[in-house]
C-alpha positions as protocol buffer text, in pm:
chain_id: "A"
residue {
  index: 1
  type: VAL
  ca { x: 51 y: -139 z: -293 }
}
residue {
  index: 2
  type: ASN
  ca { x: 308 y: 87 z: -130 }
}
residue {
  index: 3
  type: GLY
  ca { x: 525 y: 277 z: -374 }
}
residue {
  index: 4
  type: ALA
  ca { x: 272 y: 240 z: -656 }
}
residue {
  index: 5
  type: THR
  ca { x: 412 y: 548 z: -829 }
}
residue {
  index: 6
  type: GLY
  ca { x: 732 y: 355 z: -904 }
}
residue {
  index: 7
  type: GLY
  ca { x: 780 y: 92 z: -1172 }
}
residue {
  index: 8
  type: VAL
  ca { x: 752 y: -217 z: -951 }
}
residue {
  index: 9
  type: GLY
  ca { x: 455 y: -77 z: -760 }
}
residue {
  index: 10
  type: LEU
  ca { x: 272 y: 19 z: -1078 }
}
residue {
  index: 11
  type: ALA
  ca { x: 328 y: -332 z: -1215 }
}
residue {
  index: 12
  type: ALA
  ca { x: 181 y: -473 z: -892 }
}
residue {
  index: 13
  type: VAL
  ca { x: -132 y: -257 z: -940 }
}
residue {
  index: 14
  type: GLN
  ca { x: -167 y: -389 z: -1294 }
}
residue {
  index: 15
  type: VAL
  ca { x: -128 y: -751 z: -1178 }
}
residue {
  index: 16
  type: ALA
  ca { x: -388 y: -697 z: -904 }
}
residue {
  index: 17
  type: ARG
  ca { x: -626 y: -553 z: -1163 }
}
residue {
  index: 18
  type: ALA
  ca { x: -565 y: -848 z: -1398 }
}
residue {
  index: 19
  type: LEU
  ca { x: -646 y: -1082 z: -1108 }
}
residue {
  index: 20
  type: ASN
  ca { x: -977 y: -898 z: -1060 }
}
residue {
  index: 21
  type: CYS
  ca { x: -901 y: -780 z: -707 }
}
residue {
  index: 22
  type: ARG
  ca { x: -1207 y: -602 z: -568 }
}
residue {
  index: 23
  type: GLN
  ca { x: -1014 y: -318 z: -410 }
}
residue {
  index: 24
  type: ILE
  ca { x: -665 y: -197 z: -496 }
}
residue {
  index: 25
  type: ILE
  ca { x: -533 y: 68 z: -258 }
}
residue {
  index: 26
  type: ALA
  ca { x: -219 y: 237 z: -387 }
}
residue {
  index: 27
  type: THR
  ca { x: 18 y: 469 z: -201 }
}
residue {
  index: 28
  type: GLY
  ca { x: 272 y: 708 z: -340 }
}
residue {
  index: 29
  type: ARG
  ca { x: 383 y: 1067 z: -352 }
}
residue {
  index: 30
  type: GLY
  ca { x: 251 y: 1328 z: -591 }
}
residue {
  index: 31
  type: SER
  ca { x: -100 y: 1381 z: -724 }
}
residue {
  index: 32
  type: GLU
  ca { x: 3 y: 1361 z: -1089 }
}
residue {
  index: 33
  type: LYS
  ca { x: 183 y: 1030 z: -1041 }
}
residue {
  index: 34
  type: LEU
  ca { x: -111 y: 888 z: -845 }
}
residue {
  index: 35
  type: ALA
  ca { x: -347 y: 988 z: -1126 }
}
residue {
  index: 36
  type: VAL
  ca { x: -143 y: 762 z: -1355 }
}
residue {
  index: 37
  type: VAL
  ca { x: -172 y: 481 z: -1100 }
}
residue {
  index: 38
  type: ALA
  ca { x: -550 y: 528 z: -1089 }
}
residue {
  index: 39
  type: ARG
  ca { x: -568 y: 502 z: -1469 }
}
residue {
  index: 40
  type: HIS
  ca { x: -384 y: 168 z: -1443 }
}
residue {
  index: 41
  type: GLY
  ca { x: -635 y: 14 z: -1205 }
}
residue {
  index: 42
  type: ALA
  ca { x: -603 y: 142 z: -848 }
}
residue {
  index: 43
  type: THR
  ca { x: -946 y: 189 z: -691 }
}
residue {
  index: 44
  type: CYS
  ca { x: -808 y: 423 z: -423 }
}
residue {
  index: 45
  type: CYS
  ca { x: -492 y: 632 z: -424 }
}
residue {
  index: 46
  type: LEU
  ca { x: -345 y: 765 z: -98 }
}
residue {
  index: 47
  type: ASN
  ca { x: -95 y: 1047 z: -127 }
}
residue {
  index: 48
  type: LEU
  ca { x: 170 y: 991 z: 142 }
}
residue {
  index: 49
  type: GLU
  ca { x: 247 y: 1364 z: 135 }
}
residue {
  index: 50
  type: GLU
  ca { x: -106 y: 1433 z: 262 }
}
residue {
  index: 51
  type: GLU
  ca { x: -202 y: 1134 z: 479 }
}
residue {
  index: 52
  type: VAL
  ca { x: -163 y: 1185 z: 853 }
}
residue {
  index: 53
  type: SER
  ca { x: -200 y: 816 z: 937 }
}
residue {
  index: 54
  type: LEU
  ca { x: -172 y: 549 z: 669 }
}
residue {
  index: 55
  type: ALA
  ca { x: -307 y: 284 z: 908 }
}
residue {
  index: 56
  type: THR
  ca { x: -619 y: 491 z: 974 }
}
residue {
  index: 57
  type: ALA
  ca { x: -667 y: 556 z: 602 }
}
residue {
  index: 58
  type: LEU
  ca { x: -635 y: 184 z: 520 }
}
residue {
  index: 59
  type: LYS
  ca { x: -889 y: 92 z: 787 }
}
residue {
  index: 60
  type: ALA
  ca { x: -1125 y: 364 z: 661 }
}
residue {
  index: 61
  type: GLN
  ca { x: -1102 y: 234 z: 303 }
}
residue {
  index: 62
  type: THR
  ca { x: -1188 y: -119 z: 420 }
}
residue {
  index: 63
  type: ASN
  ca { x: -1475 y: -27 z: 655 }
}
residue {
  index: 64
  type: GLY
  ca { x: -1255 y: -90 z: 960 }
}
residue {
  index: 65
  type: ARG
  ca { x: -1151 y: -440 z: 855 }
}
residue {
  index: 66
  type: GLY
  ca { x: -799 y: -368 z: 725 }
}
residue {
  index: 67
  type: VAL
  ca { x: -626 y: -482 z: 408 }
}
residue {
  index: 68
  type: ASP
  ca { x: -573 y: -848 z: 318 }
}
residue {
  index: 69
  type: VAL
  ca { x: -243 y: -802 z: 132 }
}
residue {
  index: 70
  type: VAL
  ca { x: 41 y: -551 z: 167 }
}
residue {
  index: 71
  type: PHE
  ca { x: 285 y: -523 z: -125 }
}
residue {
  index: 72
  type: ASP
  ca { x: 564 y: -300 z: 4 }
}
residue {
  index: 73
  type: THR
  ca { x: 857 y: -152 z: -185 }
}
residue {
  index: 74
  type: ILE
  ca { x: 923 y: 129 z: 65 }
}
residue {
  index: 75
  type: GLY
  ca { x: 994 y: -8 z: 413 }
}
residue {
  index: 76
  type: GLY
  ca { x: 1043 y: 227 z: 706 }
}
residue {
  index: 77
  type: GLU
  ca { x: 747 y: 409 z: 857 }
}
residue {
  index: 78
  type: VAL
  ca { x: 526 y: 334 z: 555 }
}
residue {
  index: 79
  type: PHE
  ca { x: 574 y: -38 z: 616 }
}
residue {
  index: 80
  type: ASP
  ca { x: 508 y: -2 z: 990 }
}
residue {
  index: 81
  type: GLU
  ca { x: 188 y: 196 z: 928 }
}
residue {
  index: 82
  type: SER
  ca { x: 76 y: -58 z: 668 }
}
residue {
  index: 83
  type: LEU
  ca { x: 105 y: -338 z: 922 }
}
residue {
  index: 84
  type: ARG
  ca { x: -119 y: -143 z: 1158 }
}
residue {
  index: 85
  type: GLY
  ca { x: -375 y: -124 z: 878 }
}
residue {
  index: 86
  type: THR
  ca { x: -396 y: -499 z: 804 }
}
residue {
  index: 87
  type: ALA
  ca { x: -680 y: -742 z: 863 }
}
residue {
  index: 88
  type: TRP
  ca { x: -636 y: -1056 z: 1072 }
}
residue {
  index: 89
  type: GLY
  ca { x: -447 y: -1315 z: 865 }
}
residue {
  index: 90
  type: ALA
  ca { x: -318 y: -1063 z: 611 }
}
residue {
  index: 91
  type: ARG
  ca { x: -28 y: -1145 z: 383 }
}
residue {
  index: 92
  type: VAL
  ca { x: 272 y: -913 z: 362 }
}
residue {
  index: 93
  type: LEU
  ca { x: 512 y: -903 z: 68 }
}
residue {
  index: 94
  type: VAL
  ca { x: 838 y: -716 z: 122 }
}
residue {
  index: 95
  type: VAL
  ca { x: 972 y: -635 z: -222 }
}
residue {
  index: 96
  type: GLY
  ca { x: 1221 y: -364 z: -131 }
}
residue {
  index: 97
  type: PHE
  ca { x: 1310 y: -94 z: 117 }
}
residue {
  index: 98
  type: ALA
  ca { x: 1353 y: 231 z: -71 }
}
residue {
  index: 99
  type: SER
  ca { x: 1335 y: 423 z: 258 }
}
residue {
  index: 100
  type: GLY
  ca { x: 1665 y: 267 z: 362 }
}
residue {
  index: 101
  type: LYS
  ca { x: 1513 y: 104 z: 671 }
}
residue {
  index: 102
  type: HIS
  ca { x: 1482 y: -274 z: 647 }
}
residue {
  index: 103
  type: PRO
  ca { x: 1130 y: -389 z: 741 }
}
residue {
  index: 104
  type: SER
  ca { x: 1072 y: -600 z: 1051 }
}
residue {
  index: 105
  type: ILE
  ca { x: 746 y: -738 z: 1183 }
}
residue {
  index: 106
  type: ARG
  ca { x: 677 y: -725 z: 1553 }
}
residue {
  index: 107
  type: ALA
  ca { x: 520 y: -1033 z: 1706 }
}
residue {
  index: 108
  type: ASN
  ca { x: 229 y: -835 z: 1855 }
}
residue {
  index: 109
  type: TYR
  ca { x: 88 y: -731 z: 1512 }
}
């Protein structure tokens, strides 16, 4: 869940938890905000202010497999990095583009 520190992202974390998702990886900015996200059900919180490569972090959290679902409210580079961190056959939900850059998916991903 990209942008989990915002209202829509936090709601997505809560829905994922209610659906008994095994692993809920949340991204956002700020340790205090991410602590709130963790209390609401995220199993892993990645601080975008600290991560060098989101794709690498996503792969590391999934033992190299990649994530099955991307819920993105950010767009821009965060969206691009998330695509690089997906598993084969992953689903991608574009819910917004707070970065100002509209997401696009390249055919070679």
